[in-house]
C-alpha positions as CSV (number, residue, x, y, z in Angstrom):
1,M,-68.6,35.4,5.7
2,S,-67.0,33.9,2.7
3,A,-64.2,31.3,3.0
4,R,-60.6,32.6,2.7
5,R,-58.9,31.8,-0.6
6,P,-55.4,30.5,-0.5
7,R,-52.9,33.0,-1.8
8,P,-51.7,32.4,-5.3
9,G,-48.1,32.3,-4.2
10,R,-48.7,29.5,-1.8
11,R,-50.6,27.4,-4.4
12,T,-47.8,27.9,-6.8
13,W,-45.2,26.8,-4.3
14,R,-47.1,23.6,-3.5
15,A,-47.4,22.9,-7.1
16,R,-43.7,23.3,-7.6
17,A,-42.9,21.2,-4.6
18,G,-45.1,18.5,-6.0
19,W,-43.0,18.1,-9.2
20,A,-39.5,19.1,-7.9
21,V,-38.6,15.6,-6.5
22,P,-40.0,13.6,-9.5
23,L,-38.0,15.8,-11.9
24,T,-34.8,15.3,-9.9
25,T,-35.4,11.6,-9.9
26,A,-36.0,11.6,-13.6
27,L,-32.8,13.4,-14.3
28,L,-30.8,10.9,-12.3
29,L,-32.5,8.0,-14.0
30,A,-31.8,9.6,-17.4
31,G,-28.1,9.8,-16.7
32,A,-27.9,13.6,-16.4
33,V,-25.1,13.2,-13.9
34,P,-21.9,13.2,-16.0
35,A,-19.9,9.9,-16.0
36,A,-16.2,9.7,-15.0
37,A,-13.8,10.8,-17.8
38,A,-12.2,8.0,-19.8
39,A,-8.5,7.4,-19.2
40,P,-6.2,9.0,-21.8
41,P,-4.8,6.6,-24.4
42,V,-1.3,5.2,-24.0
43,T,1.2,6.9,-26.3
44,V,3.7,4.4,-27.9
45,C,7.2,5.5,-29.0
46,G,8.6,3.1,-31.5
47,D,8.4,1.9,-35.2
48,G,9.1,5.4,-36.4
49,I,6.8,7.2,-34.0
50,K,8.8,9.5,-31.7
51,P,7.4,12.4,-29.6
52,A,9.0,15.8,-30.4
53,P,10.7,17.9,-27.7
54,F,8.4,19.8,-25.4
55,T,5.5,17.3,-26.0
56,V,3.0,16.8,-23.2
57,V,1.9,13.2,-23.1
58,P,-1.6,13.2,-21.6
59,G,-1.4,9.6,-20.2
60,D,1.2,6.8,-20.1
61,L,4.2,6.7,-22.4
62,R,5.4,3.3,-23.5
63,I,8.8,2.9,-25.2
64,E,9.2,-0.1,-27.5
65,G,12.1,-1.3,-29.6
66,T,15.3,0.7,-30.2
67,G,14.0,3.7,-32.1
68,C,13.4,6.0,-29.1
69,W,16.9,7.1,-28.3
70,G,17.4,10.8,-27.7
71,L,13.9,11.8,-26.3
72,S,14.1,15.2,-24.7
73,R,12.1,17.7,-22.7
74,L,8.9,15.6,-22.4
75,T,6.2,15.9,-19.8
76,V,4.5,12.6,-19.1
77,L,1.3,13.0,-17.1
78,G,1.0,9.3,-16.5
79,D,3.6,6.5,-16.1
80,L,6.6,5.8,-18.2
81,H,7.0,2.2,-19.4
82,V,10.2,0.9,-21.0
83,A,9.1,-2.4,-22.6
84,P,11.1,-5.6,-22.2
85,G,14.2,-5.5,-24.5
86,A,13.7,-1.9,-25.4
87,Q,16.3,0.9,-25.4
88,A,15.5,4.3,-24.1
89,N,17.3,7.6,-23.6
90,L,15.2,10.3,-22.0
91,E,16.7,13.7,-21.0
92,L,15.5,16.8,-19.2
93,S,12.0,15.4,-18.8
94,R,9.3,15.0,-16.1
95,V,7.1,12.0,-15.2
96,A,4.0,12.6,-13.1
97,G,3.6,8.9,-12.3
98,D,6.0,5.9,-11.9
99,V,8.8,4.6,-14.2
100,H,8.7,0.9,-15.1
101,V,11.7,-0.7,-16.8
102,G,11.1,-4.2,-18.2
103,R,13.2,-7.3,-18.5
104,G,16.3,-6.9,-20.6
105,A,15.7,-3.2,-21.3
106,W,18.4,-0.6,-21.4
107,A,17.4,2.9,-20.0
108,E,19.4,6.1,-19.5
109,L,17.0,8.5,-17.7
110,S,17.7,12.1,-16.8
111,V,14.2,12.8,-15.4
112,D,12.3,14.1,-12.4
113,V,9.8,11.4,-11.3
114,A,6.9,12.2,-8.9
115,G,6.5,8.5,-8.1
116,G,9.0,5.6,-7.9
117,V,11.2,3.6,-10.3
118,H,10.5,-0.1,-10.7
119,L,13.1,-2.4,-12.3
120,D,11.9,-5.8,-13.5
121,G,15.1,-7.6,-14.6
122,A,16.4,-4.7,-16.6
123,D,19.7,-5.0,-18.4
124,R,21.2,-1.6,-17.6
125,V,19.6,1.5,-16.0
126,Q,21.2,4.8,-15.2
127,V,19.1,7.5,-13.4
128,T,19.8,11.2,-12.8
129,G,17.1,13.4,-11.3
130,D,14.7,13.9,-8.4
131,I,12.8,10.7,-7.5
132,G,9.7,11.3,-5.4
133,R,9.5,7.8,-3.9
134,S,11.8,4.7,-4.0
135,I,13.8,2.8,-6.5
136,R,13.4,-1.0,-6.3
137,G,13.9,-4.2,-8.3
138,T,16.6,-6.1,-10.2
139,A,19.0,-5.1,-13.0
140,G,22.2,-6.3,-14.6
141,R,23.8,-2.9,-13.9
142,F,22.3,0.1,-12.0
143,G,23.7,3.6,-11.6
144,L,22.4,6.6,-9.6
145,W,24.3,9.8,-10.4
146,W,23.7,13.4,-9.3
147,S,20.3,12.5,-7.9
148,H,17.9,13.0,-5.0
149,V,15.7,10.0,-3.9
150,A,13.1,10.7,-1.3
151,G,12.6,7.0,-0.5
152,A,14.8,3.9,-0.5
153,V,17.1,2.4,-3.1
154,N,16.8,-1.4,-3.0
155,V,18.3,-3.0,-6.2
156,A,19.8,-6.4,-6.7
157,T,22.3,-6.6,-9.5
158,S,24.1,-9.4,-11.4
159,D,27.8,-10.3,-11.0
160,R,28.4,-9.8,-14.8
161,G,30.8,-7.2,-16.1
162,G,34.4,-6.6,-16.9
163,P,37.2,-6.3,-14.4
164,G,36.6,-3.4,-12.1
165,Q,33.3,-2.4,-13.7
166,P,30.7,-1.7,-11.0
167,Q,27.2,-3.1,-11.2
168,F,25.7,-0.9,-8.5
169,E,26.7,2.8,-8.2
170,V,25.5,5.6,-6.0
171,V,27.6,8.7,-6.9
172,R,27.1,12.3,-5.8
173,S,23.6,11.6,-4.7
174,E,21.3,12.0,-1.7
175,V,19.0,9.1,-0.6
176,G,16.3,9.6,2.0
177,G,15.7,5.9,2.7
178,W,17.8,2.8,3.2
179,V,20.3,1.7,0.5
180,S,20.4,-2.0,0.0
181,T,22.0,-4.1,-2.8
182,Q,23.4,-7.6,-3.5
183,G,25.1,-9.4,-6.3
184,G,27.7,-7.3,-8.1
185,R,30.5,-4.8,-7.5
186,T,29.2,-1.9,-5.4
187,V,30.5,1.7,-5.4
188,V,29.1,4.4,-3.1
189,H,31.0,7.7,-3.5
190,D,30.5,11.3,-2.4
191,S,26.9,10.8,-1.3
192,W,24.7,11.4,1.7
193,L,22.5,8.5,2.9
194,H,19.9,9.6,5.4
195,R,19.4,6.0,6.6
196,G,21.7,3.1,6.4
197,L,23.7,0.9,3.9
198,T,23.5,-2.9,3.5
199,V,25.5,-4.8,0.9
200,R,25.1,-8.6,0.8
201,W,26.8,-11.3,-1.3
202,G,28.6,-8.8,-3.6
203,R,31.8,-9.2,-5.6
204,S,33.5,-6.1,-4.0
205,V,32.5,-2.9,-2.1
206,L,34.0,0.6,-2.2
207,L,32.6,3.3,0.1
208,S,34.3,6.7,0.0
209,Q,33.5,10.3,0.9
210,T,30.0,9.4,2.1
211,H,27.9,10.2,5.1
212,V,25.7,7.3,6.4
213,S,23.2,8.3,9.0
214,A,22.5,4.8,10.4
215,D,24.2,1.4,10.3
216,T,26.5,0.1,7.6
217,T,26.6,-3.7,7.0
218,V,28.8,-5.6,4.5
219,L,28.1,-9.3,4.5
220,G,29.5,-12.2,2.4
221,T,31.6,-10.2,-0.2
222,G,33.6,-12.4,-2.5
223,G,36.3,-9.8,-3.2
224,S,37.7,-6.8,-1.4
225,V,35.9,-4.4,0.9
226,H,37.2,-0.8,1.2
227,L,35.5,1.7,3.5
228,G,36.9,5.2,3.2
229,D,39.7,4.2,1.0
230,L,42.0,6.3,-1.3
231,R,40.8,4.2,-4.3
232,H,38.0,6.7,-4.8
233,Q,40.2,8.3,-7.5
234,V,39.2,5.7,-10.1
235,L,35.9,7.6,-10.3
236,D,37.6,10.8,-11.4
237,P,40.1,10.0,-14.2
238,G,42.4,12.9,-14.9
239,V,41.9,14.6,-11.5
240,P,45.1,15.0,-9.5
241,T,45.5,12.8,-6.4
242,H,44.3,14.6,-3.3
243,D,43.3,13.7,0.3
244,P,39.7,12.5,0.3
245,R,37.0,13.8,2.5
246,R,36.4,11.5,5.4
247,S,33.5,9.1,5.4
248,T,31.1,9.2,8.4
249,V,28.9,6.4,9.8
250,V,26.6,7.6,12.5
251,G,25.5,4.1,13.5
252,D,27.4,0.8,13.7
253,V,29.7,-0.8,11.1
254,Q,29.3,-4.6,10.8
255,L,31.7,-6.6,8.5
256,E,30.9,-10.3,8.4
257,R,32.0,-13.3,6.4
258,N,33.8,-11.4,3.7
259,R,36.4,-13.4,1.8
260,G,38.7,-10.8,0.4
261,A,40.8,-8.0,1.9
262,V,38.9,-5.7,4.3
263,V,40.3,-2.2,4.8
264,I,38.7,0.5,7.0
265,G,40.3,3.9,6.7
266,T,39.6,7.6,6.6
267,T,36.3,6.9,8.3
268,D,34.6,8.2,11.5
269,V,32.3,5.7,13.1
270,A,30.0,7.0,15.8
271,G,28.8,3.5,16.9
272,A,30.5,0.2,17.2
273,L,32.9,-1.5,14.8
274,V,32.2,-5.2,14.7
275,C,34.1,-7.7,12.5
276,T,33.3,-11.4,12.5
277,A,34.2,-14.5,10.5
278,N,36.1,-12.6,7.7
279,D,38.6,-14.8,5.9
280,R,41.3,-12.1,6.5
281,T,41.9,-9.9,9.5
282,P,40.5,-6.5,8.6
283,R,43.0,-3.6,8.5
284,V,41.9,-0.6,10.4
285,L,43.7,2.6,9.2
286,A,43.3,6.3,9.9
287,D,39.8,6.0,11.4
288,T,38.1,6.9,14.6
289,V,35.6,4.7,16.4
290,A,33.5,6.3,19.2
291,G,31.9,3.1,20.2
292,S,33.3,-0.4,21.0
293,R,35.4,-2.6,18.7
294,A,34.6,-6.2,18.7
295,G,35.7,-9.5,17.0
296,Q,38.5,-9.2,14.5
297,C,38.5,-5.4,14.8
298,A,39.0,-5.4,18.6
């Protein structure tokens, strides 16, 4: 009997199996696997170069100098950088990353930002839009108008500015995290704070028509402190005087070591009202306190 021959199909399979692994190895060694894509270049606005409306910036956008005022309807797929000393006005735009404002820069931003806003000693910053994370840093003046911030707002300001001119404003806005500031005049008006409010070492404080879902602390103010006061009308020139909506603090209110007049009125406090070491005895007017009253507010 003659020996069985192996079937051609089996011999072919073994031959293929013999070179399949070496070929795969060779492809890997030869760099057949594609490398990671290079990062898009940074687009610079300045020195006569200015993106037109409806431009999609593939990476970061850096604004330099003073020639980039009036940018509109941009989509920035990376971060937005306002260089130190630059001036920027950006409207009706979107930023997929973060916003960075450098030292001495001036920025008016009407933008939706997927990330956060970082202020590194900016001169003046005003923000309107939806902010996906937090706003943090330092600035000479900071304003948040008609905005929604998912995270916290933690901005220290200077005490520079003309009489009555606020350095820190949160107006008609909603903030998901804690609002903290120190340094200048503070105005929080017609807003909804889903956490608490802390103001330290400011020049003055005005809180009106605002809901605060946690504690409110005002410490070491050099001038007056008005919580739920009728003075909210200074924010709406030309609007007839009317009774303001009451402010609400779901947590405690603590007023400590303030040197000017302290007035608490048109405010509902669900927690305790604690007043200690203020230079003047606080005036408690037209308010309700569900918890205890302690110290100078007893």
